[in-house]
Each structure stands twice: as C-alpha cells, then as structure tokens.
C-alpha positions as CSV (number, residue, x, y, z in Angstrom):
1,M,0.0,0.0,0.1
2,F,2.9,2.4,0.8
3,S,5.9,2.9,-1.4
4,S,8.2,3.1,1.6
5,D,9.9,-0.1,2.8
6,A,10.3,1.3,6.1
7,V,6.6,2.1,6.5
8,N,5.7,-1.4,5.1
9,D,8.1,-3.1,7.5
10,L,6.5,-1.3,10.5
11,L,3.0,-2.2,9.2
12,S,4.1,-5.8,9.2
13,K,5.9,-5.6,12.5
14,Y,2.9,-4.1,14.3
15,N,0.4,-6.3,12.4
16,V,-1.6,-3.2,11.2
17,L,-4.8,-3.6,9.3
18,V,-4.8,-0.8,6.6
19,V,-8.3,0.2,5.6
20,T,-9.2,2.4,2.8
21,A,-12.7,3.8,2.4
22,D,-14.5,5.6,-0.3
23,S,-17.5,7.8,0.6
24,T,-18.4,8.6,-3.0
25,D,-21.8,7.1,-2.4
26,G,-22.3,8.8,0.9
27,D,-21.8,5.8,3.1
28,Q,-23.3,6.7,6.5
29,I,-20.7,4.4,8.3
30,I,-17.9,6.5,6.8
31,K,-19.7,9.7,7.7
32,K,-20.1,8.5,11.2
33,D,-16.3,7.8,11.5
34,M,-15.4,11.0,10.1
35,D,-17.8,12.9,12.5
36,R,-16.3,11.0,15.4
37,A,-12.8,12.2,14.3
38,G,-14.2,15.8,13.8
39,R,-13.4,15.8,10.1
40,K,-15.6,17.0,7.2
41,S,-13.4,16.4,4.3
42,L,-11.3,13.7,2.7
43,P,-8.6,12.4,2.9
44,T,-8.9,11.6,6.5
45,N,-5.9,9.6,7.8
46,L,-6.3,8.0,11.1
47,I,-4.3,5.4,13.0
48,Y,-6.1,3.7,15.8
49,P,-4.0,2.3,18.6
50,A,-4.6,-1.4,19.5
51,D,-5.9,-0.1,23.0
52,S,-9.3,1.0,22.0
53,T,-9.5,3.2,25.1
54,K,-6.8,5.4,23.4
55,P,-7.9,8.1,20.9
56,A,-7.1,7.8,17.2
57,I,-4.0,9.7,16.0
58,M,-5.0,12.2,13.3
59,L,-2.4,12.5,10.4
60,P,-2.2,15.3,8.0
61,E,-3.7,15.1,4.5
62,Y,-0.3,14.7,2.8
63,L,1.8,11.8,4.3
64,T,5.4,11.2,4.3
65,P,7.2,8.1,5.4
66,A,8.6,10.0,8.4
67,I,5.0,11.2,9.5
68,V,3.6,7.7,9.1
69,I,6.5,6.0,11.0
70,K,6.3,8.5,13.9
71,A,2.5,7.9,14.2
72,L,2.8,4.0,14.0
73,N,5.5,4.1,16.7
74,L,3.3,6.4,18.9
75,A,0.4,4.1,18.5
76,A,2.5,0.9,19.4
77,E,3.6,2.7,22.6
78,Q,0.0,3.4,23.8
C-alpha cells in the first residue's frame, strides 16, 4: 500500500490492518467515523492504537514516510 519499505516493515511488525474507504456514495458508516474524528473532508488519515481506550492519531492530509513512521511508533507505545 505504501511505497516506503520502512513504512511497510512497520506495518508488518505491528500487524497493522490498513483500511481504505470511499465515501463517493455517501456511506453513513464512513460519515459517522469522520464525524467522530471531527473531520468533514477527505482524505482523513487516522491510526487507531490497539488499545481501544486510546484516541485515534490524526495524520495530515499529505503523508510522508517520516510522519507515518512516527505515528505508528506512537500508536504502538500506547
């Protein structure tokens, strides 16, 4: 999914499930998740820690490997 080997290695290491959603058809489940994240526009990039009591980590619209790696490591520490 990512072109960065370092990101892909961490996704494997932490057993991350990557989900891509398309709200073209106005899917209410996607709208609900975006509302919960306080977002009104796409793309919305979130990383959810394994501990569901911890909040999602909001990433910027434009991602770099460094941004994703930092967020993955933060989520793993929670």
